[in-house]
VOBATI-373948 format. One record per residue: y, z, x of N, C-alpha, C in turn. Coordinates in Angstrom, 3 decimals. Example, Ala and Ser with C-alpha at 12.3 -4.5 7.8 and 13.67 -1.06 7.14 Angstrom:
2
@n.yy:-5.690	n.zz:7.800	n.xx:13.190	ca.yy:-4.500	ca.zz:7.800	ca.xx:12.300	c.yy:-3.300	c.zz:7.800	c.xx:13.200
@n.yy:-2.250	n.zz:7.080	n.xx:12.850	ca.yy:-1.060	ca.zz:7.140	ca.xx:13.670	c.yy:0.030	c.zz:7.870	c.xx:12.900
This chain:
94
@n.yy:-1.681	n.zz:21.362	n.xx:39.175	ca.yy:-0.984	ca.zz:20.114	ca.xx:39.232	c.yy:0.485	c.zz:20.379	c.xx:38.901
@n.yy:1.358	n.zz:19.853	n.xx:39.714	ca.yy:2.794	ca.zz:20.062	ca.xx:39.514	c.yy:3.278	c.zz:19.238	c.xx:38.324
@n.yy:4.188	n.zz:19.825	n.xx:37.576	ca.yy:4.733	ca.zz:19.126	ca.xx:36.416	c.yy:5.761	c.zz:18.097	c.xx:36.869
@n.yy:5.680	n.zz:16.897	n.xx:36.289	ca.yy:6.563	ca.zz:15.813	ca.xx:36.670	c.yy:7.939	c.zz:16.005	c.xx:36.036
@n.yy:8.991	n.zz:15.877	n.xx:36.820	ca.yy:10.346	ca.zz:16.000	ca.xx:36.308	c.yy:10.784	c.zz:14.640	c.xx:35.786
@n.yy:11.256	n.zz:14.579	n.xx:34.519	ca.yy:11.659	ca.zz:13.280	ca.xx:33.974	c.yy:12.871	c.zz:12.727	c.xx:34.717
@n.yy:12.883	n.zz:11.421	n.xx:34.897	ca.yy:13.958	ca.zz:10.749	ca.xx:35.603	c.yy:15.210	c.zz:10.717	c.xx:34.729
@n.yy:16.354	n.zz:11.025	n.xx:35.297	ca.yy:17.622	ca.zz:11.003	ca.xx:34.582	c.yy:18.346	c.zz:9.694	c.xx:34.884
@n.yy:18.779	n.zz:9.010	n.xx:33.843	ca.yy:19.501	ca.zz:7.759	ca.xx:33.998	c.yy:20.988	c.zz:8.002	c.xx:33.754
@n.yy:21.830	n.zz:7.219	n.xx:34.420	ca.yy:23.279	ca.zz:7.393	ca.xx:34.312	c.yy:23.793	c.zz:7.109	c.xx:32.893
@n.yy:23.220	n.zz:6.111	n.xx:32.237	ca.yy:23.728	ca.zz:5.710	ca.xx:30.927	c.yy:23.055	c.zz:6.432	c.xx:29.762
@n.yy:22.223	n.zz:7.433	n.xx:30.032	ca.yy:21.528	ca.zz:8.161	ca.xx:28.973	c.yy:22.417	c.zz:9.284	c.xx:28.461
@n.yy:22.779	n.zz:9.214	n.xx:27.175	ca.yy:23.615	ca.zz:10.264	ca.xx:26.595	c.yy:22.801	c.zz:11.242	c.xx:25.753
@n.yy:21.476	n.zz:11.063	n.xx:25.696	ca.yy:20.606	ca.zz:12.007	ca.xx:25.016	c.yy:20.351	c.zz:11.711	c.xx:23.553
@n.yy:20.955	n.zz:10.670	n.xx:22.990	ca.yy:20.735	ca.zz:10.343	ca.xx:21.583	c.yy:19.350	c.zz:9.722	c.xx:21.399
@n.yy:18.761	n.zz:9.944	n.xx:20.223	ca.yy:17.483	ca.zz:9.347	ca.xx:19.885	c.yy:17.734	c.zz:8.050	c.xx:19.137
@n.yy:17.251	n.zz:6.947	n.xx:19.673	ca.yy:17.421	ca.zz:5.648	ca.xx:19.027	c.yy:16.353	c.zz:5.456	c.xx:17.951
@n.yy:15.105	n.zz:5.733	n.xx:18.284	ca.yy:14.005	ca.zz:5.603	ca.xx:17.339	c.yy:13.053	c.zz:6.780	c.xx:17.538
@n.yy:12.758	n.zz:7.496	n.xx:16.460	ca.yy:11.858	ca.zz:8.639	ca.xx:16.533	c.yy:10.428	c.zz:8.145	c.xx:16.704
@n.yy:9.785	n.zz:8.530	n.xx:17.787	ca.yy:8.414	ca.zz:8.098	ca.xx:18.068	c.yy:7.391	c.zz:9.151	c.xx:17.651
@n.yy:7.816	n.zz:10.164	n.xx:16.904	ca.yy:6.911	ca.zz:11.194	ca.xx:16.414	c.yy:6.242	c.zz:10.676	c.xx:15.146
@n.yy:5.172	n.zz:9.888	n.xx:15.308	ca.yy:4.510	ca.zz:9.208	ca.xx:14.201	c.yy:3.201	c.zz:9.927	c.xx:13.894
@n.yy:3.000	n.zz:10.242	n.xx:12.615	ca.yy:1.791	ca.zz:10.945	ca.xx:12.211	c.yy:0.562	c.zz:10.095	c.xx:12.535
@n.yy:-0.431	n.zz:10.709	n.xx:13.153	ca.yy:-1.661	ca.zz:10.018	ca.xx:13.521	c.yy:-1.717	c.zz:9.680	c.xx:14.998
@n.yy:-0.595	n.zz:9.740	n.xx:15.695	ca.yy:-0.578	ca.zz:9.456	ca.xx:17.118	c.yy:-0.913	c.zz:10.729	c.xx:17.897
@n.yy:-1.450	n.zz:10.589	n.xx:19.106	ca.yy:-1.848	ca.zz:11.783	ca.xx:19.870	c.yy:-0.680	c.zz:12.714	c.xx:20.192
@n.yy:0.526	n.zz:12.208	n.xx:20.304	ca.yy:1.673	ca.zz:13.024	ca.xx:20.686	c.yy:2.437	c.zz:13.580	c.xx:19.484
@n.yy:1.909	n.zz:13.425	n.xx:18.267	ca.yy:2.587	ca.zz:13.869	ca.xx:17.047	c.yy:2.706	c.zz:15.382	c.xx:17.015
@n.yy:3.920	n.zz:15.884	n.xx:16.740	ca.yy:4.165	ca.zz:17.317	ca.xx:16.593	c.yy:4.734	c.zz:17.553	c.xx:15.209
@n.yy:3.961	n.zz:18.218	n.xx:14.359	ca.yy:4.348	ca.zz:18.406	ca.xx:12.960	c.yy:5.571	c.zz:19.295	c.xx:12.824
@n.yy:5.750	n.zz:20.257	n.xx:13.728	ca.yy:6.860	ca.zz:21.197	ca.xx:13.585	c.yy:8.229	c.zz:20.532	c.xx:13.804
@n.yy:8.277	n.zz:19.371	n.xx:14.423	ca.yy:9.564	ca.zz:18.691	ca.xx:14.626	c.yy:9.893	c.zz:17.743	c.xx:13.480
@n.yy:8.958	n.zz:17.527	n.xx:12.563	ca.yy:9.183	ca.zz:16.637	ca.xx:11.429	c.yy:9.732	c.zz:17.437	c.xx:10.259
@n.yy:10.863	n.zz:17.028	n.xx:9.691	ca.yy:11.401	ca.zz:17.772	ca.xx:8.547	c.yy:10.490	c.zz:17.639	c.xx:7.333
@n.yy:10.309	n.zz:18.738	n.xx:6.616	ca.yy:9.446	ca.zz:18.723	ca.xx:5.433	c.yy:10.266	c.zz:18.406	c.xx:4.191
@n.yy:9.610	n.zz:17.722	n.xx:3.243	ca.yy:10.253	ca.zz:17.341	ca.xx:2.003	c.yy:9.349	c.zz:17.797	c.xx:0.861
@n.yy:9.939	n.zz:18.382	n.xx:-0.169	ca.yy:9.122	ca.zz:18.780	ca.xx:-1.312	c.yy:8.706	c.zz:17.528	c.xx:-2.082
@n.yy:7.733	n.zz:17.699	n.xx:-2.960	ca.yy:7.241	ca.zz:16.568	ca.xx:-3.739	c.yy:8.341	c.zz:15.996	c.xx:-4.634
@n.yy:9.163	n.zz:16.864	n.xx:-5.209	ca.yy:10.255	ca.zz:16.409	ca.xx:-6.068	c.yy:11.302	c.zz:15.639	c.xx:-5.251
@n.yy:11.593	n.zz:16.127	n.xx:-4.025	ca.yy:12.547	ca.zz:15.425	ca.xx:-3.164	c.yy:12.010	c.zz:14.059	c.xx:-2.749
@n.yy:10.722	n.zz:13.988	n.xx:-2.452	ca.yy:10.121	ca.zz:12.715	ca.xx:-2.071	c.yy:10.150	c.zz:11.732	c.xx:-3.235
@n.yy:9.853	n.zz:12.212	n.xx:-4.436	ca.yy:9.882	ca.zz:11.343	ca.xx:-5.618	c.yy:11.303	c.zz:10.844	c.xx:-5.885
@n.yy:12.290	n.zz:11.721	n.xx:-5.730	ca.yy:13.688	ca.zz:11.331	ca.xx:-5.943	c.yy:14.120	c.zz:10.305	c.xx:-4.893
@n.yy:13.687	n.zz:10.493	n.xx:-3.655	ca.yy:14.034	ca.zz:9.550	ca.xx:-2.592	c.yy:13.404	c.zz:8.185	c.xx:-2.863
@n.yy:12.159	n.zz:8.183	n.xx:-3.353	ca.yy:11.496	ca.zz:6.916	ca.xx:-3.676	c.yy:12.204	c.zz:6.214	c.xx:-4.835
@n.yy:12.605	n.zz:6.972	n.xx:-5.843	ca.yy:13.322	ca.zz:6.374	ca.xx:-6.977	c.yy:14.665	c.zz:5.789	c.xx:-6.534
@n.yy:15.331	n.zz:6.452	n.xx:-5.587	ca.yy:16.581	ca.zz:5.911	ca.xx:-5.053	c.yy:16.330	c.zz:4.590	c.xx:-4.317
@n.yy:15.258	n.zz:4.537	n.xx:-3.529	ca.yy:14.931	ca.zz:3.311	ca.xx:-2.800	c.yy:14.602	c.zz:2.178	c.xx:-3.767
@n.yy:13.878	n.zz:2.483	n.xx:-4.832	ca.yy:13.549	ca.zz:1.462	ca.xx:-5.830	c.yy:14.823	c.zz:0.971	c.xx:-6.501
@n.yy:15.717	n.zz:1.890	n.xx:-6.814	ca.yy:16.964	ca.zz:1.518	ca.xx:-7.476	c.yy:17.826	c.zz:0.631	c.xx:-6.572
@n.yy:17.808	n.zz:0.896	n.xx:-5.261	ca.yy:18.593	ca.zz:0.092	ca.xx:-4.315	c.yy:17.885	c.zz:-1.193	c.xx:-3.931
@n.yy:16.617	n.zz:-1.338	n.xx:-4.338	ca.yy:15.870	ca.zz:-2.546	ca.xx:-4.008	c.yy:15.183	c.zz:-2.481	c.xx:-2.660
@n.yy:15.074	n.zz:-1.304	n.xx:-2.056	ca.yy:14.445	ca.zz:-1.151	ca.xx:-0.752	c.yy:12.944	c.zz:-0.898	c.xx:-0.854
@n.yy:12.463	n.zz:-0.482	n.xx:-2.020	ca.yy:11.043	ca.zz:-0.193	ca.xx:-2.209	c.yy:10.562	c.zz:-0.947	c.xx:-3.450
@n.yy:9.276	n.zz:-1.242	n.xx:-3.462	ca.yy:8.685	ca.zz:-1.964	ca.xx:-4.584	c.yy:8.169	c.zz:-0.985	c.xx:-5.629
@n.yy:8.249	n.zz:-1.402	n.xx:-6.886	ca.yy:7.625	ca.zz:-0.613	ca.xx:-7.934	c.yy:6.119	c.zz:-0.862	c.xx:-7.884
@n.yy:5.365	n.zz:-0.081	n.xx:-8.621	ca.yy:3.907	ca.zz:-0.247	ca.xx:-8.637	c.yy:3.526	c.zz:-1.636	c.xx:-9.153
@n.yy:4.208	n.zz:-2.087	n.xx:-10.181	ca.yy:3.901	ca.zz:-3.403	ca.xx:-10.764	c.yy:4.191	c.zz:-4.520	c.xx:-9.754
@n.yy:5.312	n.zz:-4.418	n.xx:-9.049	ca.yy:5.638	ca.zz:-5.428	ca.xx:-8.037	c.yy:4.616	c.zz:-5.421	c.xx:-6.901
@n.yy:4.197	n.zz:-4.232	n.xx:-6.484	ca.yy:3.199	ca.zz:-4.134	ca.xx:-5.422	c.yy:1.893	c.zz:-4.809	c.xx:-5.828
@n.yy:1.436	n.zz:-4.544	n.xx:-7.057	ca.yy:0.199	ca.zz:-5.155	ca.xx:-7.528	c.yy:0.332	c.zz:-6.682	c.xx:-7.631
@n.yy:1.497	n.zz:-7.145	n.xx:-8.093	ca.yy:1.707	ca.zz:-8.585	ca.xx:-8.220	c.yy:1.680	c.zz:-9.257	c.xx:-6.845
@n.yy:2.383	n.zz:-8.670	n.xx:-5.869	ca.yy:2.397	ca.zz:-9.252	ca.xx:-4.527	c.yy:1.014	c.zz:-9.203	c.xx:-3.881
@n.yy:0.271	n.zz:-8.136	n.xx:-4.123	ca.yy:-1.090	ca.zz:-8.044	ca.xx:-3.600	c.yy:-1.972	c.zz:-9.127	c.xx:-4.209
@n.yy:-1.843	n.zz:-9.346	n.xx:-5.516	ca.yy:-2.629	ca.zz:-10.378	ca.xx:-6.193	c.yy:-2.312	c.zz:-11.755	c.xx:-5.625
@n.yy:-1.014	n.zz:-12.066	n.xx:-5.473	ca.yy:-0.640	ca.zz:-13.385	ca.xx:-4.962	c.yy:-1.045	c.zz:-13.575	c.xx:-3.499
@n.yy:-0.998	n.zz:-12.529	n.xx:-2.702	ca.yy:-1.438	ca.zz:-12.633	ca.xx:-1.312	c.yy:-2.946	c.zz:-12.888	c.xx:-1.252
@n.yy:-3.713	n.zz:-12.205	n.xx:-2.102	ca.yy:-5.154	ca.zz:-12.430	ca.xx:-2.157	c.yy:-5.459	c.zz:-13.844	c.xx:-2.629
@n.yy:-4.741	n.zz:-14.315	n.xx:-3.639	ca.yy:-4.922	ca.zz:-15.669	ca.xx:-4.138	c.yy:-4.605	c.zz:-16.709	c.xx:-3.060
@n.yy:-3.537	n.zz:-16.487	n.xx:-2.301	ca.yy:-3.187	ca.zz:-17.405	ca.xx:-1.214	c.yy:-4.288	c.zz:-17.428	c.xx:-0.153
@n.yy:-4.852	n.zz:-16.276	n.xx:0.163	ca.yy:-5.951	ca.zz:-16.218	ca.xx:1.124	c.yy:-7.172	c.zz:-16.972	c.xx:0.637
@n.yy:-7.479	n.zz:-16.834	n.xx:-0.659	ca.yy:-8.623	ca.zz:-17.557	ca.xx:-1.218	c.yy:-8.394	c.zz:-19.070	c.xx:-1.206
@n.yy:-7.159	n.zz:-19.493	n.xx:-1.444	ca.yy:-6.846	ca.zz:-20.930	ca.xx:-1.385	c.yy:-7.050	c.zz:-21.450	c.xx:0.034
@n.yy:-6.588	n.zz:-20.714	n.xx:1.023	ca.yy:-6.769	ca.zz:-21.131	ca.xx:2.418	c.yy:-8.246	c.zz:-21.222	c.xx:2.765
@n.yy:-9.018	n.zz:-20.215	n.xx:2.376	ca.yy:-10.461	ca.zz:-20.233	ca.xx:2.640	c.yy:-11.116	c.zz:-21.400	c.xx:1.921
@n.yy:-10.691	n.zz:-21.676	n.xx:0.678	ca.yy:-11.248	ca.zz:-22.798	ca.xx:-0.073	c.yy:-10.947	c.zz:-24.138	c.xx:0.573
@n.yy:-9.715	n.zz:-24.322	n.xx:1.045	ca.yy:-9.351	ca.zz:-25.583	ca.xx:1.687	c.yy:-10.144	c.zz:-25.774	c.xx:2.982
@n.yy:-10.236	n.zz:-24.739	n.xx:3.796	ca.yy:-10.990	ca.zz:-24.849	ca.xx:5.046	c.yy:-12.470	c.zz:-25.065	c.xx:4.751
@n.yy:-13.023	n.zz:-24.306	n.xx:3.795	ca.yy:-14.429	ca.zz:-24.474	ca.xx:3.427	c.yy:-14.714	c.zz:-25.862	c.xx:2.881
@n.yy:-13.801	n.zz:-26.378	n.xx:2.039	ca.yy:-13.964	ca.zz:-27.734	ca.xx:1.511	c.yy:-13.909	c.zz:-28.781	c.xx:2.616
@n.yy:-13.023	n.zz:-28.579	n.xx:3.571	ca.yy:-12.932	ca.zz:-29.507	ca.xx:4.700	c.yy:-14.191	c.zz:-29.507	c.xx:5.544
@n.yy:-14.728	n.zz:-28.339	n.xx:5.801	ca.yy:-15.971	ca.zz:-28.250	ca.xx:6.580	c.yy:-17.120	c.zz:-28.885	c.xx:5.801
@n.yy:-17.189	n.zz:-28.625	n.xx:4.508	ca.yy:-18.246	ca.zz:-29.214	ca.xx:3.678	c.yy:-18.144	c.zz:-30.744	c.xx:3.664
@n.yy:-16.942	n.zz:-31.256	n.xx:3.495	ca.yy:-16.728	ca.zz:-32.704	ca.xx:3.510	c.yy:-17.115	c.zz:-33.306	c.xx:4.866
@n.yy:-16.752	n.zz:-32.622	n.xx:5.945	ca.yy:-17.095	ca.zz:-33.083	ca.xx:7.288	c.yy:-18.614	c.zz:-33.149	c.xx:7.474
@n.yy:-19.304	n.zz:-32.095	n.xx:7.070	ca.yy:-20.767	ca.zz:-32.072	ca.xx:7.202	c.yy:-21.383	c.zz:-33.163	c.xx:6.334
@n.yy:-20.861	n.zz:-33.369	n.xx:5.124	ca.yy:-21.378	ca.zz:-34.407	ca.xx:4.238	c.yy:-21.193	c.zz:-35.795	c.xx:4.854
@n.yy:-20.020	n.zz:-36.059	n.xx:5.431	ca.yy:-19.777	ca.zz:-37.357	ca.xx:6.068	c.yy:-20.688	c.zz:-37.569	c.xx:7.281
@n.yy:-20.890	n.zz:-36.535	n.xx:8.062	ca.yy:-21.813	ca.zz:-36.656	ca.xx:9.201	c.yy:-23.238	c.zz:-36.901	c.xx:8.719
@n.yy:-23.613	n.zz:-36.270	n.xx:7.627	ca.yy:-24.957	ca.zz:-36.449	ca.xx:7.079	c.yy:-25.147	c.zz:-37.900	c.xx:6.616
@n.yy:-24.092	n.zz:-38.482	n.xx:5.995	ca.yy:-24.156	ca.zz:-39.859	ca.xx:5.562	c.yy:-24.285	c.zz:-40.817	c.xx:6.757
@n.yy:-23.576	n.zz:-40.536	n.xx:7.841	ca.yy:-23.619	ca.zz:-41.401	ca.xx:9.023	c.yy:-24.961	c.zz:-41.333	c.xx:9.734
@n.yy:-25.553	n.zz:-40.165	n.xx:9.801	ca.yy:-26.796	ca.zz:-39.998	ca.xx:10.550	c.yy:-28.034	c.zz:-40.295	c.xx:9.728
@n.yy:-27.893	n.zz:-40.518	n.xx:8.468	ca.yy:-29.030	ca.zz:-40.727	ca.xx:7.609	c.yy:-29.633	c.zz:-42.071	c.xx:7.766
């Protein structure tokens, strides 16, 4: 099978806008991803937390708790509405 030649566009200057080399995807190539030591990764995370770009562990747990609580409230309201509806229908048909 002949290899397909990629189409060249006039306005393409060769820059990468968004890196699509995502771990877990079939086209992922590990050798093109820069490696970071554990200390460098920890320092980068601490910088992000300091700048407000990343959440601390406590903030993550708090947001997870509130999101779960909001989901339970939604389920409770819908469940209560269905229960009330069934109860009213039961009263009418009785």
